[in-house]
Biopython code that builds the backbone (N, CA, C, O; Angstrom):
import numpy as np
from Bio.PDB.StructureBuilder import StructureBuilder

atoms = [
    (1, "UNK", "N", (-7.589, 8.613, 12.623)),
    (1, "UNK", "CA", (-6.648, 9.018, 11.596)),
    (1, "UNK", "C", (-5.606, 9.918, 12.248)),
    (1, "UNK", "O", (-5.935, 10.733, 13.110)),
    (2, "UNK", "N", (-4.354, 9.771, 11.838)),
    (2, "UNK", "CA", (-3.271, 10.608, 12.350)),
    (2, "UNK", "C", (-2.681, 11.412, 11.195)),
    (2, "UNK", "O", (-2.897, 11.097, 10.025)),
    (3, "UNK", "N", (-1.933, 12.454, 11.548)),
    (3, "UNK", "CA", (-1.252, 13.279, 10.545)),
    (3, "UNK", "C", (0.246, 13.223, 10.808)),
    (3, "UNK", "O", (0.714, 13.462, 11.921)),
    (4, "UNK", "N", (0.967, 12.905, 9.770)),
    (4, "UNK", "CA", (2.430, 12.984, 9.795)),
    (4, "UNK", "C", (2.812, 14.372, 9.298)),
    (4, "UNK", "O", (2.304, 14.835, 8.276)),
    (5, "UNK", "N", (3.710, 15.034, 10.026)),
    (5, "UNK", "CA", (4.233, 16.333, 9.602)),
    (5, "UNK", "C", (5.733, 16.185, 9.411)),
    (5, "UNK", "O", (6.449, 15.789, 10.331)),
    (6, "UNK", "N", (6.203, 16.502, 8.221)),
    (6, "UNK", "CA", (7.638, 16.466, 7.950)),
    (6, "UNK", "C", (8.074, 17.833, 7.449)),
    (6, "UNK", "O", (7.503, 18.368, 6.498)),
    (7, "UNK", "N", (9.089, 18.393, 8.095)),
    (7, "UNK", "CA", (9.705, 19.627, 7.630)),
    (7, "UNK", "C", (10.935, 19.233, 6.830)),
    (7, "UNK", "O", (11.850, 18.591, 7.346)),
    (8, "UNK", "N", (10.942, 19.624, 5.573)),
    (8, "UNK", "CA", (11.980, 19.205, 4.641)),
    (8, "UNK", "C", (12.837, 20.414, 4.278)),
    (8, "UNK", "O", (12.330, 21.410, 3.762)),
    (9, "UNK", "N", (14.132, 20.325, 4.550)),
    (9, "UNK", "CA", (15.084, 21.371, 4.168)),
    (9, "UNK", "C", (15.909, 20.855, 3.001)),
    (9, "UNK", "O", (16.497, 19.776, 3.064)),
    (10, "UNK", "N", (15.942, 21.645, 1.938)),
    (10, "UNK", "CA", (16.646, 21.239, 0.726)),
    (10, "UNK", "C", (18.003, 21.916, 0.586)),
    (10, "UNK", "O", (18.281, 22.943, 1.205)),
    (11, "UNK", "N", (18.820, 21.315, -0.233)),
    (11, "UNK", "CA", (20.073, 21.971, -0.613)),
    (11, "UNK", "C", (19.710, 23.260, -1.347)),
    (11, "UNK", "O", (18.728, 23.289, -2.090)),
    (12, "UNK", "N", (20.480, 24.316, -1.153)),
    (12, "UNK", "CA", (20.159, 25.603, -1.797)),
    (12, "UNK", "C", (19.978, 25.458, -3.309)),
    (12, "UNK", "O", (20.781, 24.829, -3.997)),
    (13, "UNK", "N", (18.898, 26.061, -3.797)),
    (13, "UNK", "CA", (18.620, 26.077, -5.234)),
    (13, "UNK", "C", (17.993, 24.822, -5.792)),
    (13, "UNK", "O", (17.817, 24.720, -7.007)),
    (14, "UNK", "N", (17.647, 23.856, -4.948)),
    (14, "UNK", "CA", (17.125, 22.573, -5.429)),
    (14, "UNK", "C", (15.603, 22.521, -5.517)),
    (14, "UNK", "O", (15.053, 21.504, -5.939)),
    (15, "UNK", "N", (14.913, 23.580, -5.135)),
    (15, "UNK", "CA", (13.452, 23.537, -5.020)),
    (15, "UNK", "C", (12.748, 23.166, -6.323)),
    (15, "UNK", "O", (11.814, 22.365, -6.305)),
    (16, "UNK", "N", (13.167, 23.717, -7.424)),
    (16, "UNK", "CA", (12.513, 23.427, -8.706)),
    (16, "UNK", "C", (12.628, 21.960, -9.094)),
    (16, "UNK", "O", (11.643, 21.331, -9.481)),
    (17, "UNK", "N", (13.831, 21.426, -8.986)),
    (17, "UNK", "CA", (14.036, 20.012, -9.313)),
    (17, "UNK", "C", (13.349, 19.102, -8.298)),
    (17, "UNK", "O", (12.844, 18.038, -8.658)),
    (18, "UNK", "N", (13.327, 19.515, -7.034)),
    (18, "UNK", "CA", (12.641, 18.741, -6.007)),
    (18, "UNK", "C", (11.147, 18.650, -6.319)),
    (18, "UNK", "O", (10.556, 17.576, -6.212)),
    (19, "UNK", "N", (10.541, 19.763, -6.701)),
    (19, "UNK", "CA", (9.107, 19.774, -7.021)),
    (19, "UNK", "C", (8.800, 18.812, -8.169)),
    (19, "UNK", "O", (7.795, 18.103, -8.132)),
    (20, "UNK", "N", (9.643, 18.788, -9.163)),
    (20, "UNK", "CA", (9.457, 17.852, -10.287)),
    (20, "UNK", "C", (9.611, 16.412, -9.808)),
    (20, "UNK", "O", (8.825, 15.548, -10.196)),
    (21, "UNK", "N", (10.596, 16.147, -8.984)),
    (21, "UNK", "CA", (10.817, 14.796, -8.463)),
    (21, "UNK", "C", (9.663, 14.365, -7.562)),
    (21, "UNK", "O", (9.275, 13.196, -7.563)),
    (22, "UNK", "N", (9.119, 15.297, -6.801)),
    (22, "UNK", "CA", (7.997, 14.976, -5.931)),
    (22, "UNK", "C", (6.789, 14.508, -6.731)),
    (22, "UNK", "O", (6.054, 13.624, -6.291)),
    (23, "UNK", "N", (6.582, 15.093, -7.896)),
    (23, "UNK", "CA", (5.459, 14.673, -8.754)),
    (23, "UNK", "C", (5.564, 13.184, -9.094)),
    (23, "UNK", "O", (4.547, 12.511, -9.259)),
    (24, "UNK", "N", (6.777, 12.677, -9.197)),
    (24, "UNK", "CA", (7.002, 11.251, -9.449)),
    (24, "UNK", "C", (6.939, 10.449, -8.153)),
    (24, "UNK", "O", (6.339, 9.374, -8.123)),
    (25, "UNK", "N", (7.547, 10.953, -7.086)),
    (25, "UNK", "CA", (7.699, 10.199, -5.838)),
    (25, "UNK", "C", (6.397, 10.035, -5.064)),
    (25, "UNK", "O", (6.263, 9.073, -4.307)),
    (26, "UNK", "N", (5.455, 10.919, -5.222)),
    (26, "UNK", "CA", (4.232, 10.861, -4.416)),
    (26, "UNK", "C", (3.480, 9.551, -4.570)),
    (26, "UNK", "O", (2.788, 9.120, -3.648)),
    (27, "UNK", "N", (3.609, 8.910, -5.734)),
    (27, "UNK", "CA", (2.915, 7.640, -5.962)),
    (27, "UNK", "C", (3.331, 6.566, -4.951)),
    (27, "UNK", "O", (2.531, 5.693, -4.614)),
    (28, "UNK", "N", (4.568, 6.623, -4.469)),
    (28, "UNK", "CA", (5.057, 5.613, -3.543)),
    (28, "UNK", "C", (4.349, 5.711, -2.187)),
    (28, "UNK", "O", (4.160, 4.702, -1.507)),
    (29, "UNK", "N", (3.963, 6.916, -1.803)),
    (29, "UNK", "CA", (3.187, 7.094, -0.582)),
    (29, "UNK", "C", (1.726, 6.765, -0.853)),
    (29, "UNK", "O", (1.087, 6.049, -0.081)),
    (30, "UNK", "N", (1.211, 7.285, -1.936)),
    (30, "UNK", "CA", (-0.218, 7.156, -2.237)),
    (30, "UNK", "C", (-0.676, 5.708, -2.390)),
    (30, "UNK", "O", (-1.845, 5.409, -2.145)),
    (31, "UNK", "N", (0.202, 4.821, -2.781)),
    (31, "UNK", "CA", (-0.200, 3.422, -2.956)),
    (31, "UNK", "C", (0.076, 2.571, -1.705)),
    (31, "UNK", "O", (-0.058, 1.348, -1.746)),
    (32, "UNK", "N", (0.455, 3.208, -0.614)),
    (32, "UNK", "CA", (0.750, 2.498, 0.638)),
    (32, "UNK", "C", (-0.535, 2.244, 1.425)),
    (32, "UNK", "O", (-1.412, 3.107, 1.467)),
    (33, "UNK", "N", (-0.657, 1.064, 2.053)),
    (33, "UNK", "CA", (-1.837, 0.778, 2.886)),
    (33, "UNK", "C", (-1.985, 1.814, 3.998)),
    (33, "UNK", "O", (-1.006, 2.206, 4.633)),
    (34, "UNK", "N", (-3.209, 2.245, 4.220)),
    (34, "UNK", "CA", (-3.494, 3.210, 5.269)),
    (34, "UNK", "C", (-3.357, 4.661, 4.845)),
    (34, "UNK", "O", (-3.723, 5.560, 5.602)),
    (35, "UNK", "N", (-2.834, 4.907, 3.643)),
    (35, "UNK", "CA", (-2.702, 6.279, 3.148)),
    (35, "UNK", "C", (-4.089, 6.877, 2.940)),
    (35, "UNK", "O", (-4.991, 6.208, 2.436)),
    (36, "UNK", "N", (-4.257, 8.144, 3.331)),
    (36, "UNK", "CA", (-5.523, 8.842, 3.109)),
    (36, "UNK", "C", (-5.362, 10.037, 2.168)),
    (36, "UNK", "O", (-6.087, 10.145, 1.179)),
    (37, "UNK", "N", (-4.428, 10.927, 2.463)),
    (37, "UNK", "CA", (-4.169, 12.069, 1.571)),
    (37, "UNK", "C", (-2.847, 12.693, 1.953)),
    (37, "UNK", "O", (-2.295, 12.407, 3.016)),
    (38, "UNK", "N", (-2.331, 13.564, 1.065)),
    (38, "UNK", "CA", (-1.095, 14.286, 1.366)),
    (38, "UNK", "C", (-1.129, 15.670, 0.781)),
    (38, "UNK", "O", (-1.850, 15.948, -0.177)),
    (39, "UNK", "N", (-0.331, 16.536, 1.380)),
    (39, "UNK", "CA", (-0.102, 17.892, 0.883)),
    (39, "UNK", "C", (1.376, 18.200, 1.047)),
    (39, "UNK", "O", (1.975, 17.872, 2.071)),
    (40, "UNK", "N", (1.960, 18.828, 0.042)),
    (40, "UNK", "CA", (3.331, 19.330, 0.127)),
    (40, "UNK", "C", (3.247, 20.813, -0.200)),
    (40, "UNK", "O", (2.712, 21.201, -1.239)),
    (41, "UNK", "N", (3.778, 21.633, 0.692)),
    (41, "UNK", "CA", (3.726, 23.085, 0.496)),
    (41, "UNK", "C", (5.118, 23.681, 0.618)),
    (41, "UNK", "O", (5.883, 23.342, 1.521)),
    (42, "UNK", "N", (5.427, 24.570, -0.305)),
    (42, "UNK", "CA", (6.731, 25.232, -0.310)),
    (42, "UNK", "C", (6.705, 26.444, 0.604)),
    (42, "UNK", "O", (5.713, 27.171, 0.662)),
    (43, "UNK", "N", (7.809, 26.658, 1.321)),
    (43, "UNK", "CA", (7.934, 27.826, 2.180)),
    (43, "UNK", "C", (7.938, 29.110, 1.368)),
    (43, "UNK", "O", (8.511, 29.162, 0.280)),
    (44, "UNK", "N", (7.310, 30.126, 1.887)),
    (44, "UNK", "CA", (7.278, 31.427, 1.212)),
    (44, "UNK", "C", (8.525, 32.226, 1.571)),
    (44, "UNK", "O", (9.241, 32.699, 0.688)),
    (45, "UNK", "N", (8.786, 32.376, 2.871)),
    (45, "UNK", "CA", (9.973, 33.113, 3.294)),
    (45, "UNK", "C", (11.255, 32.332, 3.029)),
    (45, "UNK", "O", (12.307, 32.919, 2.775)),
    (46, "UNK", "N", (11.163, 31.019, 3.089)),
    (46, "UNK", "CA", (12.321, 30.140, 2.868)),
    (46, "UNK", "C", (11.961, 29.124, 1.787)),
    (46, "UNK", "O", (11.531, 28.017, 2.112)),
    (47, "UNK", "N", (12.127, 29.468, 0.519)),
    (47, "UNK", "CA", (11.674, 28.592, -0.567)),
    (47, "UNK", "C", (12.425, 27.270, -0.694)),
    (47, "UNK", "O", (12.017, 26.410, -1.474)),
    (48, "UNK", "N", (13.506, 27.090, 0.049)),
    (48, "UNK", "CA", (14.199, 25.799, 0.050)),
    (48, "UNK", "C", (13.716, 24.905, 1.189)),
    (48, "UNK", "O", (14.363, 23.913, 1.527)),
    (49, "UNK", "N", (12.566, 25.265, 1.783)),
    (49, "UNK", "CA", (11.948, 24.413, 2.794)),
    (49, "UNK", "C", (10.538, 24.035, 2.336)),
    (49, "UNK", "O", (9.858, 24.803, 1.654)),
    (50, "UNK", "N", (10.125, 22.847, 2.726)),
    (50, "UNK", "CA", (8.795, 22.347, 2.368)),
    (50, "UNK", "C", (8.144, 21.735, 3.598)),
    (50, "UNK", "O", (8.818, 21.183, 4.468)),
    (51, "UNK", "N", (6.836, 21.843, 3.653)),
    (51, "UNK", "CA", (6.028, 21.221, 4.686)),
    (51, "UNK", "C", (5.257, 20.084, 4.030)),
    (51, "UNK", "O", (4.484, 20.304, 3.097)),
    (52, "UNK", "N", (5.470, 18.881, 4.519)),
    (52, "UNK", "CA", (4.757, 17.708, 4.023)),
    (52, "UNK", "C", (3.788, 17.250, 5.098)),
    (52, "UNK", "O", (4.184, 17.007, 6.238)),
    (53, "UNK", "N", (2.524, 17.134, 4.735)),
    (53, "UNK", "CA", (1.495, 16.597, 5.618)),
    (53, "UNK", "C", (0.917, 15.360, 4.959)),
    (53, "UNK", "O", (0.498, 15.398, 3.802)),
    (54, "UNK", "N", (0.895, 14.255, 5.709)),
    (54, "UNK", "CA", (0.304, 13.022, 5.192)),
    (54, "UNK", "C", (-0.664, 12.491, 6.236)),
    (54, "UNK", "O", (-0.309, 12.345, 7.406)),
    (55, "UNK", "N", (-1.872, 12.206, 5.817)),
    (55, "UNK", "CA", (-2.885, 11.625, 6.680)),
    (55, "UNK", "C", (-2.849, 10.104, 6.501)),
    (55, "UNK", "O", (-2.962, 9.593, 5.387)),
    (56, "UNK", "N", (-2.689, 9.398, 7.619)),
    (56, "UNK", "CA", (-2.650, 7.936, 7.652)),
    (56, "UNK", "C", (-3.802, 7.434, 8.509)),
    (56, "UNK", "O", (-4.245, 8.126, 9.426)),
    (57, "UNK", "N", (-4.288, 6.237, 8.214)),
    (57, "UNK", "CA", (-5.344, 5.628, 9.024)),
    (57, "UNK", "C", (-4.842, 5.405, 10.449)),
    (57, "UNK", "O", (-5.558, 5.683, 11.411)),
    (58, "UNK", "N", (-3.604, 4.900, 10.587)),
    (58, "UNK", "CA", (-3.020, 4.645, 11.908)),
    (58, "UNK", "C", (-1.545, 5.019, 11.885)),
    (58, "UNK", "O", (-0.940, 5.152, 10.821)),
    (59, "UNK", "N", (-0.979, 5.185, 13.065)),
    (59, "UNK", "CA", (0.458, 5.444, 13.174)),
    (59, "UNK", "C", (1.247, 4.274, 12.599)),
    (59, "UNK", "O", (2.267, 4.472, 11.939)),
    (60, "UNK", "N", (0.776, 3.058, 12.849)),
    (60, "UNK", "CA", (1.454, 1.860, 12.348)),
    (60, "UNK", "C", (1.501, 1.818, 10.824)),
    (60, "UNK", "O", (2.453, 1.296, 10.244)),
    (61, "UNK", "N", (0.467, 2.370, 10.171)),
    (61, "UNK", "CA", (0.488, 2.418, 8.705)),
    (61, "UNK", "C", (1.690, 3.208, 8.207)),
    (61, "UNK", "O", (2.270, 2.878, 7.173)),
    (62, "UNK", "N", (2.063, 4.254, 8.944)),
    (62, "UNK", "CA", (3.235, 5.026, 8.543)),
    (62, "UNK", "C", (4.526, 4.352, 8.993)),
    (62, "UNK", "O", (5.412, 4.089, 8.180)),
    (63, "UNK", "N", (4.629, 4.073, 10.292)),
    (63, "UNK", "CA", (5.877, 3.572, 10.872)),
    (63, "UNK", "C", (6.253, 2.192, 10.341)),
    (63, "UNK", "O", (7.401, 1.962, 9.961)),
    (64, "UNK", "N", (5.318, 1.302, 10.314)),
    (64, "UNK", "CA", (5.592, -0.076, 9.873)),
    (64, "UNK", "C", (5.284, -0.250, 8.387)),
    (64, "UNK", "O", (6.137, -0.666, 7.603)),
    (65, "UNK", "N", (4.042, 0.080, 8.020)),
    (65, "UNK", "CA", (3.581, -0.188, 6.661)),
    (65, "UNK", "C", (4.345, 0.555, 5.585)),
    (65, "UNK", "O", (4.656, -0.015, 4.539)),
    (66, "UNK", "N", (4.652, 1.823, 5.825)),
    (66, "UNK", "CA", (5.365, 2.602, 4.804)),
    (66, "UNK", "C", (6.871, 2.577, 5.012)),
    (66, "UNK", "O", (7.615, 2.213, 4.101)),
    (67, "UNK", "N", (7.324, 2.954, 6.186)),
    (67, "UNK", "CA", (8.770, 3.090, 6.405)),
    (67, "UNK", "C", (9.546, 1.789, 6.266)),
    (67, "UNK", "O", (10.746, 1.814, 5.993)),
    (68, "UNK", "N", (8.887, 0.664, 6.447)),
    (68, "UNK", "CA", (9.568, -0.620, 6.321)),
    (68, "UNK", "C", (9.262, -1.298, 4.982)),
    (68, "UNK", "O", (9.388, -2.516, 4.854)),
    (69, "UNK", "N", (8.861, -0.502, 3.990)),
    (69, "UNK", "CA", (8.455, -1.058, 2.695)),
    (69, "UNK", "C", (9.369, -0.615, 1.560)),
    (69, "UNK", "O", (10.179, 0.300, 1.704)),
    (70, "UNK", "N", (9.215, -1.288, 0.438)),
    (70, "UNK", "CA", (9.912, -0.878, -0.782)),
    (70, "UNK", "C", (9.442, 0.496, -1.246)),
    (70, "UNK", "O", (10.208, 1.238, -1.860)),
    (71, "UNK", "N", (8.191, 0.839, -0.956)),
    (71, "UNK", "CA", (7.694, 2.172, -1.318)),
    (71, "UNK", "C", (8.542, 3.260, -0.677)),
    (71, "UNK", "O", (8.870, 4.253, -1.327)),
    (72, "UNK", "N", (8.904, 3.082, 0.601)),
    (72, "UNK", "CA", (9.746, 4.071, 1.279)),
    (72, "UNK", "C", (11.130, 4.128, 0.647)),
    (72, "UNK", "O", (11.681, 5.212, 0.458)),
    (73, "UNK", "N", (11.691, 2.976, 0.321)),
    (73, "UNK", "CA", (13.011, 2.931, -0.315)),
    (73, "UNK", "C", (12.991, 3.697, -1.634)),
    (73, "UNK", "O", (13.918, 4.449, -1.935)),
    (74, "UNK", "N", (11.937, 3.507, -2.413)),
    (74, "UNK", "CA", (11.829, 4.206, -3.697)),
    (74, "UNK", "C", (11.595, 5.699, -3.501)),
    (74, "UNK", "O", (12.177, 6.518, -4.212)),
    (75, "UNK", "N", (10.746, 6.057, -2.538)),
    (75, "UNK", "CA", (10.478, 7.459, -2.193)),
    (75, "UNK", "C", (11.781, 8.163, -1.843)),
    (75, "UNK", "O", (12.069, 9.245, -2.354)),
    (76, "UNK", "N", (12.570, 7.540, -0.966)),
    (76, "UNK", "CA", (13.817, 8.143, -0.509)),
    (76, "UNK", "C", (14.846, 8.205, -1.628)),
    (76, "UNK", "O", (15.632, 9.152, -1.681)),
    (77, "UNK", "N", (14.864, 7.224, -2.523)),
    (77, "UNK", "CA", (15.811, 7.245, -3.638)),
    (77, "UNK", "C", (15.543, 8.426, -4.573)),
    (77, "UNK", "O", (16.480, 9.021, -5.106)),
    (78, "UNK", "N", (14.286, 8.761, -4.770)),
    (78, "UNK", "CA", (13.920, 9.869, -5.665)),
    (78, "UNK", "C", (14.153, 11.221, -4.999)),
    (78, "UNK", "O", (14.688, 12.135, -5.626)),
    (79, "UNK", "N", (13.756, 11.355, -3.733)),
    (79, "UNK", "CA", (13.799, 12.668, -3.078)),
    (79, "UNK", "C", (15.030, 12.906, -2.205)),
    (79, "UNK", "O", (15.438, 14.053, -2.018)),
    (80, "UNK", "N", (15.616, 11.859, -1.678)),
    (80, "UNK", "CA", (16.742, 11.979, -0.756)),
    (80, "UNK", "C", (17.901, 12.821, -1.252)),
    (80, "UNK", "O", (18.480, 13.566, -0.462)),
    (81, "UNK", "N", (18.269, 12.737, -2.529)),
    (81, "UNK", "CA", (19.413, 13.528, -2.995)),
    (81, "UNK", "C", (19.226, 15.047, -2.863)),
    (81, "UNK", "O", (20.204, 15.793, -2.908)),
    (82, "UNK", "N", (17.997, 15.501, -2.704)),
    (82, "UNK", "CA", (17.737, 16.938, -2.581)),
    (82, "UNK", "C", (17.808, 17.438, -1.139)),
    (82, "UNK", "O", (17.912, 18.644, -0.913)),
    (83, "UNK", "N", (17.754, 16.527, -0.154)),
    (83, "UNK", "CA", (17.689, 16.914, 1.248)),
    (83, "UNK", "C", (19.011, 17.501, 1.742)),
    (83, "UNK", "O", (20.083, 16.952, 1.484)),
    (84, "UNK", "N", (18.919, 18.622, 2.454)),
    (84, "UNK", "CA", (20.092, 19.187, 3.122)),
    (84, "UNK", "C", (20.354, 18.436, 4.425)),
    (84, "UNK", "O", (21.491, 18.362, 4.892)),
    (85, "UNK", "N", (19.290, 17.880, 5.006)),
    (85, "UNK", "CA", (19.342, 17.090, 6.247)),
    (85, "UNK", "C", (18.112, 16.192, 6.241)),
    (85, "UNK", "O", (17.160, 16.449, 5.504)),
    (86, "UNK", "N", (18.123, 15.151, 7.050)),
    (86, "UNK", "CA", (16.916, 14.321, 7.120)),
    (86, "UNK", "C", (15.710, 15.146, 7.555)),
    (86, "UNK", "O", (15.847, 16.018, 8.414)),
    (87, "UNK", "N", (14.535, 14.895, 6.987)),
    (87, "UNK", "CA", (13.338, 15.633, 7.395)),
    (87, "UNK", "C", (13.040, 15.436, 8.885)),
    (87, "UNK", "O", (13.284, 14.370, 9.449)),
    (88, "UNK", "N", (12.511, 16.482, 9.498)),
    (88, "UNK", "CA", (12.073, 16.419, 10.894)),
    (88, "UNK", "C", (10.613, 15.974, 10.895)),
    (88, "UNK", "O", (9.734, 16.709, 10.444)),
    (89, "UNK", "N", (10.358, 14.764, 11.404)),
    (89, "UNK", "CA", (9.037, 14.147, 11.325)),
    (89, "UNK", "C", (8.412, 14.037, 12.706)),
    (89, "UNK", "O", (9.071, 13.631, 13.663)),
    (90, "UNK", "N", (7.140, 14.399, 12.806)),
    (90, "UNK", "CA", (6.331, 14.220, 14.006)),
    (90, "UNK", "C", (4.949, 13.761, 13.588)),
    (90, "UNK", "O", (4.549, 13.933, 12.437)),
    (91, "UNK", "N", (4.220, 13.174, 14.530)),
    (91, "UNK", "CA", (2.883, 12.681, 14.270)),
    (91, "UNK", "C", (1.895, 13.394, 15.183)),
    (91, "UNK", "O", (2.231, 13.762, 16.308)),
    (92, "UNK", "N", (0.671, 13.587, 14.690)),
    (92, "UNK", "CA", (-0.358, 14.309, 15.423)),
    (92, "UNK", "C", (-1.633, 13.483, 15.484)),
    (92, "UNK", "O", (-2.002, 12.802, 14.527)),
    (93, "UNK", "N", (-2.300, 13.560, 16.638)),
    (93, "UNK", "CA", (-3.509, 12.795, 16.905)),
    (93, "UNK", "C", (-4.720, 13.425, 16.206)),
    (93, "UNK", "O", (-4.617, 14.416, 15.485)),
    (94, "UNK", "N", (-5.857, 12.802, 16.457)),
    (94, "UNK", "CA", (-7.133, 13.292, 15.931)),
    (94, "UNK", "C", (-7.368, 14.746, 16.367)),
    (94, "UNK", "O", (-6.849, 15.172, 17.399)),
    (95, "UNK", "N", (-8.140, 15.501, 15.595)),
    (95, "UNK", "CA", (-8.440, 16.880, 15.997)),
    (95, "UNK", "C", (-9.191, 16.925, 17.324)),
    (95, "UNK", "O", (-9.923, 15.998, 17.673)),
    (96, "UNK", "N", (-8.999, 18.003, 18.043)),
    (96, "UNK", "CA", (-9.712, 18.195, 19.317)),
    (96, "UNK", "C", (-11.144, 18.604, 19.052)),
    (96, "UNK", "O", (-11.910, 18.814, 19.993)),
]
sb = StructureBuilder()
sb.init_structure("model")
sb.init_model(0)
sb.init_chain("A")
sb.init_seg("    ")
for serial, (resi, resn, name, xyz) in enumerate(atoms, 1):
    if name == "N":
        sb.init_residue(resn, " ", resi, " ")
    sb.init_atom(name, np.array(xyz, "f"), 0.0, 1.0, " ", f" {name:<3s}", serial, name[0])
structure = sb.get_structure()
């Protein structure tokens, strides 16, 4: 299992509306093949930033299965308008 980490920076003042939109958008990830679980956490010092962690069965489940799917298109349509910049995404291997 791998972990996707995305740092999300929002337009100033958009955090409340983003949180509401995320409640709708999460279904697009959750119904994707290889999805295991997700967490979205709001920054304390910087409340217009969020940390998204998604556990996938394989890297391909994220890169191919999700990013090349209609689920990703719908996810981005709901959340994209709130982004100040594209999220910074990295992937992490199994725990040591």
